Biopython code that builds the backbone (N, CA, C, O; Angstrom):
import numpy as np
from Bio.PDB.StructureBuilder import StructureBuilder

atoms = [
    (1, "UNK", "N", (4.480, -17.084, -0.146)),
    (1, "UNK", "CA", (3.863, -15.899, -0.714)),
    (1, "UNK", "C", (2.618, -16.341, -1.476)),
    (1, "UNK", "O", (2.659, -17.301, -2.246)),
    (2, "UNK", "N", (1.520, -15.640, -1.258)),
    (2, "UNK", "CA", (0.256, -15.949, -1.910)),
    (2, "UNK", "C", (0.001, -14.888, -2.979)),
    (2, "UNK", "O", (0.050, -13.692, -2.695)),
    (3, "UNK", "N", (-0.271, -15.328, -4.204)),
    (3, "UNK", "CA", (-0.424, -14.384, -5.318)),
    (3, "UNK", "C", (-1.787, -13.717, -5.378)),
    (3, "UNK", "O", (-1.874, -12.535, -5.712)),
    (4, "UNK", "N", (-2.862, -14.446, -5.061)),
    (4, "UNK", "CA", (-4.204, -13.910, -5.259)),
    (4, "UNK", "C", (-5.018, -13.992, -3.975)),
    (4, "UNK", "O", (-4.826, -14.901, -3.167)),
    (5, "UNK", "N", (-5.926, -13.039, -3.790)),
    (5, "UNK", "CA", (-6.773, -12.953, -2.611)),
    (5, "UNK", "C", (-7.572, -14.240, -2.409)),
    (5, "UNK", "O", (-7.719, -14.704, -1.278)),
    (6, "UNK", "N", (-8.084, -14.815, -3.484)),
    (6, "UNK", "CA", (-8.876, -16.036, -3.398)),
    (6, "UNK", "C", (-8.092, -17.244, -2.939)),
    (6, "UNK", "O", (-8.682, -18.262, -2.576)),
    (7, "UNK", "N", (-6.774, -17.153, -2.948)),
    (7, "UNK", "CA", (-5.927, -18.263, -2.502)),
    (7, "UNK", "C", (-5.692, -18.244, -0.989)),
    (7, "UNK", "O", (-5.131, -19.191, -0.438)),
    (8, "UNK", "N", (-6.115, -17.180, -0.321)),
    (8, "UNK", "CA", (-5.979, -17.109, 1.132)),
    (8, "UNK", "C", (-7.060, -17.962, 1.788)),
    (8, "UNK", "O", (-8.175, -18.061, 1.275)),
    (9, "UNK", "N", (-6.731, -18.573, 2.916)),
    (9, "UNK", "CA", (-7.779, -19.261, 3.672)),
    (9, "UNK", "C", (-8.487, -18.237, 4.560)),
    (9, "UNK", "O", (-8.041, -17.095, 4.669)),
    (10, "UNK", "N", (-9.571, -18.638, 5.184)),
    (10, "UNK", "CA", (-10.375, -17.720, 5.983)),
    (10, "UNK", "C", (-9.604, -17.031, 7.084)),
    (10, "UNK", "O", (-9.775, -15.834, 7.313)),
    (11, "UNK", "N", (-8.762, -17.773, 7.763)),
    (11, "UNK", "CA", (-7.967, -17.183, 8.842)),
    (11, "UNK", "C", (-7.013, -16.125, 8.296)),
    (11, "UNK", "O", (-6.825, -15.078, 8.916)),
    (12, "UNK", "N", (-6.412, -16.392, 7.144)),
    (12, "UNK", "CA", (-5.489, -15.428, 6.542)),
    (12, "UNK", "C", (-6.225, -14.164, 6.087)),
    (12, "UNK", "O", (-5.694, -13.059, 6.206)),
    (13, "UNK", "N", (-7.445, -14.327, 5.567)),
    (13, "UNK", "CA", (-8.248, -13.158, 5.178)),
    (13, "UNK", "C", (-8.533, -12.291, 6.399)),
    (13, "UNK", "O", (-8.383, -11.070, 6.356)),
    (14, "UNK", "N", (-8.943, -12.934, 7.482)),
    (14, "UNK", "CA", (-9.201, -12.186, 8.727)),
    (14, "UNK", "C", (-7.944, -11.490, 9.212)),
    (14, "UNK", "O", (-7.994, -10.313, 9.570)),
    (15, "UNK", "N", (-6.826, -12.183, 9.233)),
    (15, "UNK", "CA", (-5.560, -11.592, 9.679)),
    (15, "UNK", "C", (-5.170, -10.399, 8.809)),
    (15, "UNK", "O", (-4.732, -9.370, 9.322)),
    (16, "UNK", "N", (-5.331, -10.537, 7.486)),
    (16, "UNK", "CA", (-4.971, -9.467, 6.556)),
    (16, "UNK", "C", (-5.767, -8.201, 6.859)),
    (16, "UNK", "O", (-5.192, -7.119, 6.981)),
    (17, "UNK", "N", (-7.079, -8.332, 6.981)),
    (17, "UNK", "CA", (-7.917, -7.151, 7.194)),
    (17, "UNK", "C", (-7.808, -6.610, 8.610)),
    (17, "UNK", "O", (-7.898, -5.398, 8.804)),
    (18, "UNK", "N", (-7.617, -7.459, 9.595)),
    (18, "UNK", "CA", (-7.407, -6.964, 10.956)),
    (18, "UNK", "C", (-6.084, -6.204, 11.053)),
    (18, "UNK", "O", (-5.985, -5.196, 11.753)),
    (19, "UNK", "N", (-5.075, -6.700, 10.343)),
    (19, "UNK", "CA", (-3.781, -6.008, 10.314)),
    (19, "UNK", "C", (-3.921, -4.665, 9.607)),
    (19, "UNK", "O", (-3.370, -3.664, 10.065)),
    (20, "UNK", "N", (-4.654, -4.635, 8.493)),
    (20, "UNK", "CA", (-4.877, -3.378, 7.772)),
    (20, "UNK", "C", (-5.615, -2.385, 8.664)),
    (20, "UNK", "O", (-5.315, -1.191, 8.650)),
    (21, "UNK", "N", (-6.572, -2.875, 9.434)),
    (21, "UNK", "CA", (-7.323, -2.006, 10.349)),
    (21, "UNK", "C", (-6.393, -1.410, 11.411)),
    (21, "UNK", "O", (-6.439, -0.208, 11.672)),
    (22, "UNK", "N", (-5.565, -2.234, 12.011)),
    (22, "UNK", "CA", (-4.634, -1.790, 13.047)),
    (22, "UNK", "C", (-3.626, -0.785, 12.491)),
    (22, "UNK", "O", (-3.437, 0.295, 13.051)),
    (23, "UNK", "N", (-2.993, -1.150, 11.398)),
    (23, "UNK", "CA", (-1.962, -0.278, 10.811)),
    (23, "UNK", "C", (-2.600, 1.000, 10.266)),
    (23, "UNK", "O", (-2.045, 2.089, 10.415)),
    (24, "UNK", "N", (-3.771, 0.861, 9.633)),
    (24, "UNK", "CA", (-4.449, 2.032, 9.086)),
    (24, "UNK", "C", (-4.743, 3.075, 10.155)),
    (24, "UNK", "O", (-4.521, 4.267, 9.941)),
    (25, "UNK", "N", (-5.238, 2.635, 11.294)),
    (25, "UNK", "CA", (-5.545, 3.579, 12.376)),
    (25, "UNK", "C", (-4.284, 4.309, 12.833)),
    (25, "UNK", "O", (-4.318, 5.514, 13.086)),
    (26, "UNK", "N", (-3.193, 3.592, 12.937)),
    (26, "UNK", "CA", (-1.937, 4.211, 13.376)),
    (26, "UNK", "C", (-1.365, 5.137, 12.297)),
    (26, "UNK", "O", (-0.835, 6.202, 12.614)),
    (27, "UNK", "N", (-1.469, 4.738, 11.030)),
    (27, "UNK", "CA", (-0.962, 5.576, 9.939)),
    (27, "UNK", "C", (-1.779, 6.866, 9.819)),
    (27, "UNK", "O", (-1.235, 7.930, 9.524)),
    (28, "UNK", "N", (-3.081, 6.759, 10.049)),
    (28, "UNK", "CA", (-3.932, 7.947, 9.994)),
    (28, "UNK", "C", (-3.483, 8.972, 11.033)),
    (28, "UNK", "O", (-3.373, 10.160, 10.729)),
    (29, "UNK", "N", (-3.225, 8.516, 12.252)),
    (29, "UNK", "CA", (-2.735, 9.419, 13.294)),
    (29, "UNK", "C", (-1.340, 9.955, 12.966)),
    (29, "UNK", "O", (-1.081, 11.151, 13.100)),
    (30, "UNK", "N", (-0.459, 9.074, 12.543)),
    (30, "UNK", "CA", (0.935, 9.433, 12.260)),
    (30, "UNK", "C", (1.020, 10.521, 11.184)),
    (30, "UNK", "O", (1.835, 11.438, 11.284)),
    (31, "UNK", "N", (0.172, 10.410, 10.154)),
    (31, "UNK", "CA", (0.210, 11.358, 9.032)),
    (31, "UNK", "C", (-0.808, 12.488, 9.200)),
    (31, "UNK", "O", (-1.043, 13.262, 8.272)),
    (32, "UNK", "N", (-1.411, 12.577, 10.394)),
    (32, "UNK", "CA", (-2.393, 13.622, 10.682)),
    (32, "UNK", "C", (-3.479, 13.663, 9.603)),
    (32, "UNK", "O", (-3.868, 14.729, 9.126)),
    (33, "UNK", "N", (-3.948, 12.489, 9.238)),
    (33, "UNK", "CA", (-4.979, 12.356, 8.210)),
    (33, "UNK", "C", (-6.344, 12.230, 8.868)),
    (33, "UNK", "O", (-6.450, 12.045, 10.080)),
    (34, "UNK", "N", (-7.374, 12.331, 8.058)),
    (34, "UNK", "CA", (-8.733, 12.233, 8.586)),
    (34, "UNK", "C", (-9.479, 11.023, 8.026)),
    (34, "UNK", "O", (-10.596, 10.727, 8.451)),
    (35, "UNK", "N", (-8.863, 10.330, 7.077)),
    (35, "UNK", "CA", (-9.501, 9.180, 6.428)),
    (35, "UNK", "C", (-8.423, 8.270, 5.855)),
    (35, "UNK", "O", (-7.236, 8.599, 5.858)),
    (36, "UNK", "N", (-8.868, 7.116, 5.362)),
    (36, "UNK", "CA", (-7.968, 6.161, 4.709)),
    (36, "UNK", "C", (-8.600, 5.657, 3.420)),
    (36, "UNK", "O", (-9.817, 5.503, 3.328)),
    (37, "UNK", "N", (-7.763, 5.405, 2.440)),
    (37, "UNK", "CA", (-8.172, 4.615, 1.291)),
    (37, "UNK", "C", (-7.461, 3.286, 1.433)),
    (37, "UNK", "O", (-6.235, 3.240, 1.533)),
    (38, "UNK", "N", (-8.231, 2.197, 1.443)),
    (38, "UNK", "CA", (-7.680, 0.844, 1.485)),
    (38, "UNK", "C", (-7.909, 0.245, 0.112)),
    (38, "UNK", "O", (-9.040, 0.209, -0.372)),
    (39, "UNK", "N", (-6.845, -0.226, -0.516)),
    (39, "UNK", "CA", (-6.934, -0.688, -1.891)),
    (39, "UNK", "C", (-6.263, -2.048, -2.028)),
    (39, "UNK", "O", (-5.097, -2.214, -1.669)),
    (40, "UNK", "N", (-6.999, -3.008, -2.546)),
    (40, "UNK", "CA", (-6.466, -4.334, -2.832)),
    (40, "UNK", "C", (-6.704, -4.606, -4.308)),
    (40, "UNK", "O", (-7.850, -4.713, -4.744)),
    (41, "UNK", "N", (-5.634, -4.718, -5.074)),
    (41, "UNK", "CA", (-5.727, -5.017, -6.496)),
    (41, "UNK", "C", (-5.414, -6.498, -6.662)),
    (41, "UNK", "O", (-4.298, -6.933, -6.379)),
    (42, "UNK", "N", (-6.386, -7.267, -7.116)),
    (42, "UNK", "CA", (-6.279, -8.728, -7.149)),
    (42, "UNK", "C", (-6.115, -9.221, -8.579)),
    (42, "UNK", "O", (-7.100, -9.472, -9.273)),
    (43, "UNK", "N", (-4.876, -9.357, -9.016)),
    (43, "UNK", "CA", (-4.560, -9.828, -10.362)),
    (43, "UNK", "C", (-4.095, -8.691, -11.254)),
    (43, "UNK", "O", (-4.415, -7.530, -10.997)),
    (44, "UNK", "N", (-3.339, -9.014, -12.307)),
    (44, "UNK", "CA", (-2.747, -7.980, -13.151)),
    (44, "UNK", "C", (-3.769, -7.091, -13.854)),
    (44, "UNK", "O", (-3.518, -5.900, -14.038)),
    (45, "UNK", "N", (-4.908, -7.640, -14.247)),
    (45, "UNK", "CA", (-5.909, -6.826, -14.931)),
    (45, "UNK", "C", (-6.583, -5.841, -13.974)),
    (45, "UNK", "O", (-7.217, -4.880, -14.408)),
    (46, "UNK", "N", (-6.443, -6.085, -12.690)),
    (46, "UNK", "CA", (-6.982, -5.177, -11.672)),
    (46, "UNK", "C", (-5.936, -4.152, -11.237)),
    (46, "UNK", "O", (-6.196, -3.331, -10.357)),
    (47, "UNK", "N", (-4.758, -4.201, -11.854)),
    (47, "UNK", "CA", (-3.707, -3.247, -11.526)),
    (47, "UNK", "C", (-2.678, -3.745, -10.539)),
    (47, "UNK", "O", (-1.821, -2.975, -10.106)),
    (48, "UNK", "N", (-2.739, -5.032, -10.165)),
    (48, "UNK", "CA", (-1.762, -5.586, -9.221)),
    (48, "UNK", "C", (-0.393, -5.585, -9.890)),
    (48, "UNK", "O", (-0.171, -6.304, -10.864)),
    (49, "UNK", "N", (0.519, -4.776, -9.364)),
    (49, "UNK", "CA", (1.839, -4.634, -9.986)),
    (49, "UNK", "C", (2.901, -5.509, -9.333)),
    (49, "UNK", "O", (3.986, -5.677, -9.890)),
    (50, "UNK", "N", (2.612, -6.061, -8.174)),
    (50, "UNK", "CA", (3.514, -6.982, -7.487)),
    (50, "UNK", "C", (2.704, -8.245, -7.228)),
    (50, "UNK", "O", (1.600, -8.176, -6.686)),
    (51, "UNK", "N", (3.241, -9.389, -7.610)),
    (51, "UNK", "CA", (2.427, -10.611, -7.628)),
    (51, "UNK", "C", (2.340, -11.308, -6.274)),
    (51, "UNK", "O", (2.717, -12.471, -6.134)),
    (52, "UNK", "N", (1.838, -10.580, -5.285)),
    (52, "UNK", "CA", (1.470, -11.179, -4.006)),
    (52, "UNK", "C", (0.348, -10.338, -3.387)),
    (52, "UNK", "O", (0.222, -9.146, -3.667)),
    (53, "UNK", "N", (-0.446, -10.972, -2.558)),
    (53, "UNK", "CA", (-1.569, -10.281, -1.924)),
    (53, "UNK", "C", (-1.038, -9.213, -0.973)),
    (53, "UNK", "O", (-0.191, -9.486, -0.123)),
    (54, "UNK", "N", (-1.543, -8.011, -1.129)),
    (54, "UNK", "CA", (-1.202, -6.926, -0.216)),
    (54, "UNK", "C", (-2.274, -5.843, -0.315)),
    (54, "UNK", "O", (-2.985, -5.744, -1.315)),
    (55, "UNK", "N", (-2.372, -5.056, 0.713)),
    (55, "UNK", "CA", (-3.319, -3.953, 0.755)),
    (55, "UNK", "C", (-2.537, -2.646, 0.811)),
    (55, "UNK", "O", (-1.612, -2.500, 1.610)),
    (56, "UNK", "N", (-2.912, -1.706, -0.037)),
    (56, "UNK", "CA", (-2.352, -0.364, 0.035)),
    (56, "UNK", "C", (-3.163, 0.414, 1.063)),
    (56, "UNK", "O", (-4.388, 0.489, 0.965)),
    (57, "UNK", "N", (-2.490, 0.986, 2.037)),
    (57, "UNK", "CA", (-3.135, 1.795, 3.068)),
    (57, "UNK", "C", (-2.669, 3.226, 2.838)),
    (57, "UNK", "O", (-1.504, 3.556, 3.061)),
    (58, "UNK", "N", (-3.592, 4.070, 2.392)),
    (58, "UNK", "CA", (-3.232, 5.420, 1.978)),
    (58, "UNK", "C", (-3.932, 6.428, 2.886)),
    (58, "UNK", "O", (-5.148, 6.596, 2.798)),
    (59, "UNK", "N", (-3.180, 7.100, 3.755)),
    (59, "UNK", "CA", (-3.789, 8.139, 4.593)),
    (59, "UNK", "C", (-4.300, 9.276, 3.704)),
    (59, "UNK", "O", (-3.652, 9.663, 2.732)),
    (60, "UNK", "N", (-5.467, 9.798, 4.055)),
    (60, "UNK", "CA", (-6.104, 10.849, 3.249)),
    (60, "UNK", "C", (-6.431, 12.060, 4.099)),
    (60, "UNK", "O", (-6.683, 11.948, 5.299)),
    (61, "UNK", "N", (-6.424, 13.215, 3.461)),
    (61, "UNK", "CA", (-6.790, 14.472, 4.104)),
    (61, "UNK", "C", (-7.824, 15.175, 3.231)),
    (61, "UNK", "O", (-7.926, 14.908, 2.034)),
    (62, "UNK", "N", (-8.581, 16.067, 3.837)),
    (62, "UNK", "CA", (-9.569, 16.839, 3.084)),
    (62, "UNK", "C", (-8.881, 17.566, 1.933)),
    (62, "UNK", "O", (-7.824, 18.174, 2.105)),
    (63, "UNK", "N", (-9.490, 17.493, 0.781)),
    (63, "UNK", "CA", (-9.029, 18.206, -0.419)),
    (63, "UNK", "C", (-7.646, 17.760, -0.895)),
    (63, "UNK", "O", (-6.958, 18.532, -1.563)),
    (64, "UNK", "N", (-7.217, 16.533, -0.569)),
    (64, "UNK", "CA", (-5.924, 16.074, -1.077)),
    (64, "UNK", "C", (-5.991, 15.814, -2.587)),
    (64, "UNK", "O", (-4.956, 15.762, -3.252)),
    (65, "UNK", "N", (-7.187, 15.655, -3.120)),
    (65, "UNK", "CA", (-7.421, 15.583, -4.555)),
    (65, "UNK", "C", (-8.614, 16.483, -4.867)),
    (65, "UNK", "O", (-9.517, 16.638, -4.044)),
    (66, "UNK", "N", (-8.611, 17.067, -6.047)),
    (66, "UNK", "CA", (-9.717, 17.946, -6.430)),
    (66, "UNK", "C", (-11.044, 17.195, -6.347)),
    (66, "UNK", "O", (-12.002, 17.676, -5.742)),
    (67, "UNK", "N", (-11.091, 16.031, -6.950)),
    (67, "UNK", "CA", (-12.236, 15.123, -6.832)),
    (67, "UNK", "C", (-11.768, 13.943, -6.010)),
    (67, "UNK", "O", (-10.702, 13.395, -6.291)),
    (68, "UNK", "N", (-12.510, 13.535, -5.022)),
    (68, "UNK", "CA", (-12.070, 12.492, -4.099)),
    (68, "UNK", "C", (-11.604, 11.227, -4.813)),
    (68, "UNK", "O", (-10.589, 10.641, -4.439)),
    (69, "UNK", "N", (-12.347, 10.801, -5.847)),
    (69, "UNK", "CA", (-11.992, 9.564, -6.539)),
    (69, "UNK", "C", (-10.809, 9.708, -7.494)),
    (69, "UNK", "O", (-10.407, 8.727, -8.121)),
    (70, "UNK", "N", (-10.247, 10.905, -7.616)),
    (70, "UNK", "CA", (-9.059, 11.084, -8.460)),
    (70, "UNK", "C", (-7.867, 10.285, -7.945)),
    (70, "UNK", "O", (-6.897, 10.080, -8.675)),
    (71, "UNK", "N", (-7.931, 9.839, -6.709)),
    (71, "UNK", "CA", (-6.838, 9.018, -6.174)),
    (71, "UNK", "C", (-6.644, 7.765, -7.022)),
    (71, "UNK", "O", (-5.519, 7.300, -7.206)),
    (72, "UNK", "N", (-7.748, 7.221, -7.537)),
    (72, "UNK", "CA", (-7.641, 6.004, -8.343)),
    (72, "UNK", "C", (-6.951, 6.288, -9.669)),
    (72, "UNK", "O", (-6.171, 5.465, -10.148)),
    (73, "UNK", "N", (-7.226, 7.443, -10.267)),
    (73, "UNK", "CA", (-6.517, 7.828, -11.486)),
    (73, "UNK", "C", (-5.031, 8.017, -11.200)),
    (73, "UNK", "O", (-4.183, 7.629, -12.004)),
    (74, "UNK", "N", (-4.720, 8.615, -10.053)),
    (74, "UNK", "CA", (-3.317, 8.828, -9.684)),
    (74, "UNK", "C", (-2.598, 7.497, -9.502)),
    (74, "UNK", "O", (-1.457, 7.338, -9.936)),
    (75, "UNK", "N", (-3.271, 6.534, -8.856)),
    (75, "UNK", "CA", (-2.649, 5.220, -8.667)),
    (75, "UNK", "C", (-2.462, 4.527, -10.017)),
    (75, "UNK", "O", (-1.429, 3.901, -10.256)),
    (76, "UNK", "N", (-3.460, 4.636, -10.903)),
    (76, "UNK", "CA", (-3.343, 4.027, -12.225)),
    (76, "UNK", "C", (-2.239, 4.679, -13.032)),
    (76, "UNK", "O", (-1.499, 3.991, -13.735)),
    (77, "UNK", "N", (-2.116, 5.995, -12.944)),
    (77, "UNK", "CA", (-1.066, 6.711, -13.672)),
    (77, "UNK", "C", (0.311, 6.266, -13.178)),
    (77, "UNK", "O", (1.230, 6.089, -13.978)),
    (78, "UNK", "N", (0.455, 6.087, -11.879)),
    (78, "UNK", "CA", (1.712, 5.600, -11.325)),
    (78, "UNK", "C", (2.049, 4.227, -11.895)),
    (78, "UNK", "O", (3.194, 3.969, -12.267)),
    (79, "UNK", "N", (1.050, 3.343, -11.964)),
    (79, "UNK", "CA", (1.276, 2.013, -12.532)),
    (79, "UNK", "C", (1.650, 2.092, -14.000)),
    (79, "UNK", "O", (2.522, 1.355, -14.457)),
    (80, "UNK", "N", (0.989, 2.995, -14.758)),
    (80, "UNK", "CA", (1.317, 3.152, -16.194)),
    (80, "UNK", "C", (2.753, 3.628, -16.361)),
    (80, "UNK", "O", (3.472, 3.138, -17.231)),
    (81, "UNK", "N", (3.175, 4.581, -15.531)),
    (81, "UNK", "CA", (4.551, 5.081, -15.622)),
    (81, "UNK", "C", (5.552, 3.969, -15.333)),
    (81, "UNK", "O", (6.580, 3.870, -16.003)),
    (82, "UNK", "N", (5.260, 3.131, -14.340)),
    (82, "UNK", "CA", (6.150, 2.010, -14.041)),
    (82, "UNK", "C", (6.218, 1.043, -15.211)),
    (82, "UNK", "O", (7.292, 0.543, -15.543)),
    (83, "UNK", "N", (5.073, 0.775, -15.840)),
    (83, "UNK", "CA", (5.065, -0.183, -16.946)),
    (83, "UNK", "C", (5.817, 0.365, -18.159)),
    (83, "UNK", "O", (6.400, -0.410, -18.917)),
    (84, "UNK", "N", (5.815, 1.680, -18.358)),
    (84, "UNK", "CA", (6.566, 2.286, -19.461)),
    (84, "UNK", "C", (8.071, 2.076, -19.284)),
    (84, "UNK", "O", (8.825, 2.027, -20.256)),
    (85, "UNK", "N", (8.487, 1.955, -18.033)),
    (85, "UNK", "CA", (9.905, 1.778, -17.754)),
    (85, "UNK", "C", (10.341, 0.324, -17.922)),
    (85, "UNK", "O", (11.527, 0.012, -17.812)),
    (86, "UNK", "N", (9.397, -0.553, -18.185)),
    (86, "UNK", "CA", (9.670, -1.987, -18.357)),
    (86, "UNK", "C", (10.450, -2.546, -17.174)),
    (86, "UNK", "O", (11.426, -3.277, -17.344)),
    (87, "UNK", "N", (10.009, -2.195, -15.992)),
    (87, "UNK", "CA", (10.657, -2.660, -14.768)),
    (87, "UNK", "C", (9.961, -3.916, -14.286)),
    (87, "UNK", "O", (8.738, -3.943, -14.154)),
    (88, "UNK", "N", (10.732, -4.949, -14.024)),
    (88, "UNK", "CA", (10.176, -6.134, -13.365)),
    (88, "UNK", "C", (10.271, -5.840, -11.878)),
    (88, "UNK", "O", (11.346, -5.929, -11.286)),
    (89, "UNK", "N", (9.142, -5.490, -11.280)),
    (89, "UNK", "CA", (9.155, -5.037, -9.889)),
    (89, "UNK", "C", (9.655, -6.093, -8.930)),
    (89, "UNK", "O", (10.135, -5.761, -7.846)),
    (90, "UNK", "N", (9.554, -7.370, -9.307)),
    (90, "UNK", "CA", (10.022, -8.423, -8.408)),
    (90, "UNK", "C", (11.551, -8.536, -8.419)),
    (90, "UNK", "O", (12.150, -8.957, -7.430)),
    (91, "UNK", "N", (12.179, -8.158, -9.540)),
    (91, "UNK", "CA", (13.617, -8.387, -9.662)),
    (91, "UNK", "C", (14.452, -7.112, -9.705)),
    (91, "UNK", "O", (15.596, -7.114, -9.249)),
    (92, "UNK", "N", (13.902, -6.015, -10.248)),
    (92, "UNK", "CA", (14.731, -4.841, -10.502)),
    (92, "UNK", "C", (14.378, -3.644, -9.638)),
    (92, "UNK", "O", (14.793, -2.525, -9.940)),
    (93, "UNK", "N", (13.630, -3.853, -8.584)),
    (93, "UNK", "CA", (13.258, -2.736, -7.726)),
    (93, "UNK", "C", (14.515, -2.140, -7.115)),
    (93, "UNK", "O", (15.341, -2.857, -6.551)),
    (94, "UNK", "N", (14.656, -0.836, -7.229)),
    (94, "UNK", "CA", (15.841, -0.159, -6.715)),
    (94, "UNK", "C", (15.655, 0.118, -5.217)),
    (94, "UNK", "O", (14.645, 0.678, -4.792)),
    (95, "UNK", "N", (16.634, -0.281, -4.454)),
    (95, "UNK", "CA", (16.589, -0.058, -3.016)),
    (95, "UNK", "C", (16.897, 1.399, -2.705)),
    (95, "UNK", "O", (17.660, 2.061, -3.408)),
    (96, "UNK", "N", (16.285, 1.870, -1.641)),
    (96, "UNK", "CA", (16.627, 3.194, -1.138)),
    (96, "UNK", "C", (17.899, 3.061, -0.314)),
    (96, "UNK", "O", (18.344, 1.952, -0.017)),
    (97, "UNK", "N", (18.467, 4.173, 0.045)),
    (97, "UNK", "CA", (19.689, 4.144, 0.835)),
    (97, "UNK", "C", (19.446, 3.600, 2.232)),
    (97, "UNK", "O", (18.331, 3.663, 2.750)),
    (98, "UNK", "N", (20.492, 3.067, 2.833)),
    (98, "UNK", "CA", (20.398, 2.468, 4.161)),
    (98, "UNK", "C", (19.886, 3.444, 5.197)),
    (98, "UNK", "O", (19.006, 3.104, 5.987)),
    (99, "UNK", "N", (20.420, 4.643, 5.205)),
    (99, "UNK", "CA", (20.025, 5.631, 6.220)),
    (99, "UNK", "C", (18.554, 5.996, 6.083)),
    (99, "UNK", "O", (17.856, 6.140, 7.087)),
    (100, "UNK", "N", (18.077, 6.145, 4.857)),
    (100, "UNK", "CA", (16.668, 6.474, 4.631)),
    (100, "UNK", "C", (15.763, 5.349, 5.136)),
    (100, "UNK", "O", (14.756, 5.599, 5.798)),
    (101, "UNK", "N", (16.130, 4.123, 4.818)),
    (101, "UNK", "CA", (15.325, 2.986, 5.268)),
    (101, "UNK", "C", (15.388, 2.832, 6.788)),
    (101, "UNK", "O", (14.393, 2.485, 7.423)),
    (102, "UNK", "N", (16.554, 3.092, 7.361)),
    (102, "UNK", "CA", (16.723, 2.991, 8.808)),
    (102, "UNK", "C", (15.830, 4.001, 9.522)),
    (102, "UNK", "O", (15.161, 3.660, 10.498)),
    (103, "UNK", "N", (15.818, 5.245, 9.040)),
    (103, "UNK", "CA", (14.990, 6.279, 9.652)),
    (103, "UNK", "C", (13.509, 5.940, 9.538)),
    (103, "UNK", "O", (12.759, 6.092, 10.502)),
    (104, "UNK", "N", (13.092, 5.489, 8.377)),
    (104, "UNK", "CA", (11.692, 5.104, 8.191)),
    (104, "UNK", "C", (11.329, 3.935, 9.111)),
    (104, "UNK", "O", (10.261, 3.934, 9.724)),
    (105, "UNK", "N", (12.205, 2.956, 9.205)),
    (105, "UNK", "CA", (11.952, 1.800, 10.075)),
    (105, "UNK", "C", (11.837, 2.228, 11.535)),
    (105, "UNK", "O", (10.983, 1.720, 12.262)),
    (106, "UNK", "N", (12.681, 3.149, 11.967)),
    (106, "UNK", "CA", (12.615, 3.634, 13.349)),
    (106, "UNK", "C", (11.294, 4.360, 13.618)),
    (106, "UNK", "O", (10.677, 4.174, 14.667)),
    (107, "UNK", "N", (10.867, 5.189, 12.659)),
    (107, "UNK", "CA", (9.605, 5.917, 12.826)),
    (107, "UNK", "C", (8.427, 4.946, 12.908)),
    (107, "UNK", "O", (7.563, 5.091, 13.772)),
    (108, "UNK", "N", (8.390, 3.970, 12.025)),
    (108, "UNK", "CA", (7.272, 3.037, 12.007)),
    (108, "UNK", "C", (7.336, 2.056, 13.186)),
    (108, "UNK", "O", (6.297, 1.599, 13.664)),
    (109, "UNK", "N", (8.524, 1.736, 13.647)),
    (109, "UNK", "CA", (8.639, 0.878, 14.841)),
    (109, "UNK", "C", (8.035, 1.587, 16.037)),
    (109, "UNK", "O", (7.265, 0.992, 16.791)),
    (110, "UNK", "N", (8.379, 2.854, 16.214)),
    (110, "UNK", "CA", (7.790, 3.639, 17.304)),
    (110, "UNK", "C", (6.282, 3.708, 17.159)),
    (110, "UNK", "O", (5.550, 3.565, 18.138)),
    (111, "UNK", "N", (5.821, 3.925, 15.946)),
    (111, "UNK", "CA", (4.386, 4.034, 15.673)),
    (111, "UNK", "C", (3.647, 2.752, 16.048)),
    (111, "UNK", "O", (2.587, 2.805, 16.672)),
    (112, "UNK", "N", (4.194, 1.623, 15.677)),
    (112, "UNK", "CA", (3.506, 0.357, 15.883)),
    (112, "UNK", "C", (3.616, -0.144, 17.318)),
    (112, "UNK", "O", (2.870, -1.039, 17.716)),
    (113, "UNK", "N", (4.532, 0.418, 18.097)),
    (113, "UNK", "CA", (4.663, 0.012, 19.499)),
    (113, "UNK", "C", (3.775, 0.836, 20.424)),
    (113, "UNK", "O", (3.668, 0.548, 21.616)),
    (114, "UNK", "N", (3.146, 1.855, 19.870)),
    (114, "UNK", "CA", (2.277, 2.732, 20.679)),
    (114, "UNK", "C", (1.029, 1.953, 21.097)),
    (114, "UNK", "O", (0.163, 2.497, 21.783)),
]
sb = StructureBuilder()
sb.init_structure("model")
sb.init_model(0)
sb.init_chain("A")
sb.init_seg("    ")
for serial, (resi, resn, name, xyz) in enumerate(atoms, 1):
    if name == "N":
        sb.init_residue(resn, " ", resi, " ")
    sb.init_atom(name, np.array(xyz, "f"), 0.0, 1.0, " ", f" {name:<3s}", serial, name[0])
structure = sb.get_structure()
């Protein structure tokens, strides 16, 4: 597991963004969206709440927020709420039920095999 974006080698950076491009295109279609927000928070001061490199791929639709950039406030508010709960996301993350995860996995498996 790599904690920071700068710790990735060039090949890993390319793989990360090519994967985000592939998955983003499929998620946009799956969620009937018209755009994507791709977000990489690199380090705790940047809002990284889980200590490994990852990209948030957020399907977007027209008028999903009153002001387009309000999505960033919403993401920050979500992080603030998590921090108020004093949850160690690496150790205390609550799992969803098996059936819910199974259904989601089946939907995304079909999506990624298209």
